C-alpha angles and dihedrals in degrees: 000000000000115000116232117230121253114277118255112245118214124214095023090171090073090056093056118102116232116212120199128191100232122191109263121229108251136166117277091231089071116100121248094238093059094036095073095038112117120232116223094208095055118100117217117230115223116237123210113220097183122100119263095244092051092048092048093048093049092045093050093051092047092047094050093049090046091050090049091051090046092050089046090054091046089049091051089050091049090049090052091048090047090051090049091048091049091050090047091048091048091050090048091050090050090048090050091050090049091047090048091052090047089049091051090049089049091048090051090048089048091051091050090048091049091050091048090047092050090048089048091049091049091049090048090050091052090047090047091052091048091048090047090050091049089047092052091047091048090047091052090048090048090051090050091046091050090052090048090048090051091049092047089047090054090048090048090051090050092048091048090050090050090047090052091050091050091048090052090050091049090050089047094051094039092092091060091053091050091047093051092048091050091048090051090049093053095046115106116261093225093071090048095049095045090058092227117156114260135177094255099057095067089051091050092048089047089051091050090049092049091048090051090047089049091053091048090048091049090049090048089048090052090050090048090050091052090048089048091051091049089046089050090051091048090046090050091049090048090049091051091048089046092050091048091047089046092053091047091047090049090050092049089044091053090048091048090047091052089048089048091052090049091049090047090052090049090048091050090049090047090049090051091049090046092050090049091048091046090050091050092044090047090053089048091049091049091049092048091047092050090047092051091047090051090049091050091049091049090047090053091049094043099039116157118191091217090074095058129234116352094228092061095051124102125216096267092050090050091051091049090050092049090048092051091046092051092047090049092050091047091050091048090049091051091050092048090050090050091050091048091049091048091047092049090048091050091049090050091051092048091049091049091049092049090049092051091048091051092049091049091049091050091050091049092049091049091050091049091050091050092051093049 
């Protein structure tokens, strides 16, 4: 708001204060020279020479204009503060909008992070299951390998024991070989060159035969060991397959057992429902049987020859016959009641007529007696 200039005041001379140096009241004893001497430390008091009404009017006008100017200044200050507050509010609104947009961006980023984390957790779960499956497979294989190692260790112990026994036998029979070699060494060369049969040659040939047989047996033993290793491998493979088939069979057996339990529960429920239905149907059959028996009894009691033999009638015919019989009996009863009512009415009339006749006779007799 624009500030208005100060108002121009007319007759400013009347608003001036006139100060006069009045003679102060002093004691008479004071000398005249010192009486009119001015004192520097004395303050002069201004004296207003205007009238009181003029002073009040001028003061009121000045006060109102001063108050207006003061209010105008306060209003300008309030406008400035309001403008500052508006700017501050606008800046806060802009900050809030910016913070809201940043918050939405952060929320979107958080959602994306959550989705990525959930995907990461799902992938880790899949990897964990695969690793667990591999671990279980490796554990089963390790168990089978441990069993195979134990079996091979036992076989190795047996073979080492057999080797030790064979070494002991070789050491035991070594002296005979040495003896035979020494004997062969000390034999004369003539007998050997002549090719004549001696007692040593059969032994040597027997030894050669036994050596050849031993080599063949060792070769056969090696073949048997290889076959045994192959058989062990096949046996191990068959055991693994058997264990896998056993696990699958156990799984199928558990599933079949669960299905069997479910079927048993369903059968039990069906049996209970069947028993309930049978109980209800049995009650209905009993009620129907009792009803048919009652109809047959009523038909025997209410038999009408017009309907034919009783054995050839069905239930509806029997009920019609009973209905007709009951209606006939009711009609007969109504007729009998009407006859009884008519008979009683006739009797009452006859009694009343007799009574009247008796009364008339008595009156006639009394009149005749009076006349006589």
